[in-house]
C-alpha positions as CSV (number, residue, x, y, z in Angstrom):
1,M,14.5,13.7,30.6
2,M,16.1,11.9,27.9
3,R,17.0,9.0,30.0
4,S,13.8,8.5,31.9
5,S,12.3,8.6,28.3
6,A,14.2,5.8,27.3
7,R,13.6,3.8,30.6
8,A,10.2,4.5,30.0
9,L,10.1,3.2,26.3
10,D,11.7,0.1,27.9
11,V,8.7,-0.7,30.4
12,I,6.4,-0.2,27.5
13,Q,8.3,-2.4,25.4
14,R,8.7,-5.4,27.8
15,K,4.9,-4.8,29.0
16,A,3.5,-4.6,25.1
17,T,3.8,-8.4,24.9
18,F,1.5,-10.2,22.6
19,A,-0.4,-13.1,24.2
20,Q,-2.9,-15.8,23.2
21,P,-6.5,-14.9,24.0
22,S,-7.9,-16.7,27.1
23,A,-11.0,-18.5,27.2
24,R,-13.1,-15.9,28.9
25,D,-12.0,-13.5,26.1
26,C,-14.4,-15.5,23.9
27,G,-11.7,-15.8,20.9
28,N,-11.3,-12.0,20.8
29,G,-7.6,-10.9,20.5
30,M,-6.2,-8.3,22.3
31,K,-7.1,-4.5,21.8
32,L,-4.9,-1.9,22.2
33,L,-4.7,2.0,21.1
34,R,-3.1,3.1,17.9
35,T,-3.0,7.0,17.3
36,I,-5.0,8.6,14.5
37,R,-5.2,12.1,12.9
38,L,-7.8,13.7,11.3
39,D,-6.2,17.1,10.8
40,P,-2.7,18.9,11.3
41,S,-3.5,20.2,14.7
42,D,-1.8,17.8,16.7
43,T,1.6,19.0,15.1
44,F,0.7,22.8,16.8
45,V,-0.6,21.7,20.3
46,F,2.3,19.2,21.0
47,E,5.9,19.6,21.0
48,R,6.2,16.0,19.2
49,A,3.2,15.0,17.4
50,A,2.9,11.3,17.1
51,D,2.7,9.7,13.4
52,P,-0.5,8.4,12.8
53,G,-0.5,4.6,13.2
54,E,1.7,4.3,16.2
55,W,0.8,2.0,18.7
56,A,0.0,4.5,22.1
57,V,-0.5,4.5,25.6
58,S,-1.7,6.9,28.1
59,G,1.2,9.3,28.4
60,A,0.1,10.5,32.0
61,F,3.2,8.4,33.6
62,M,5.6,11.1,31.5
63,F,4.3,13.7,34.2
64,A,4.9,11.4,37.5
65,D,7.3,14.4,39.1
66,A,5.2,17.0,37.6
67,D,3.4,19.8,39.6
68,P,-0.2,20.3,37.4
69,E,-0.3,23.3,38.5
70,T,2.7,24.4,37.0
71,L,2.6,22.8,33.7
72,D,1.4,25.5,30.8
73,G,1.7,25.8,27.3
74,K,2.5,22.5,24.9
75,P,2.9,20.1,28.1
76,R,-0.2,21.0,29.8
77,A,-2.2,20.1,26.7
78,A,0.1,16.9,26.6
79,F,-1.0,16.3,30.2
80,R,-4.6,17.2,30.1
81,S,-5.7,15.2,26.3
82,G,-2.3,13.6,25.1
83,F,-2.2,9.5,24.4
84,L,2.0,8.8,24.2
85,G,2.7,7.5,20.6
86,V,5.3,4.0,20.8
87,P,8.1,4.3,19.7
88,S,8.2,8.1,18.7
89,F,7.4,9.2,21.8
90,G,5.2,11.8,20.1
91,W,1.6,12.7,21.5
92,S,-1.5,12.5,19.6
93,T,-4.9,13.6,20.8
94,L,-7.0,10.7,19.4
95,V,-6.4,7.0,19.3
96,Q,-8.7,4.0,18.1
97,I,-9.2,0.7,19.8
98,V,-8.0,-1.9,17.5
99,E,-7.2,-5.6,17.3
100,A,-3.4,-6.1,18.2
101,S,-1.1,-7.1,15.5
102,R,2.7,-7.8,15.3
103,G,2.6,-5.3,12.0
């Protein structure tokens, strides 16, 4: 799992490039997901919780080789309702859509 996690992070980092908005965007910048935490529940629900403010993606690809019927406990919670924080590979239940920034 560790090697596949490092490989997945590399793919995410290469794809998460920042581009200038196109004319069809009407001047709006790129929007990405950022983790938020309203209570400490993520620290109990997931094996590793993402820190608030991390960039995030759908974590479904982490379960590409898993059979959903066999998932239980914390992995099942991550599969069903988790967003994957980058770079921590921690999970978050909630994200917000925000303007992309380099900081």
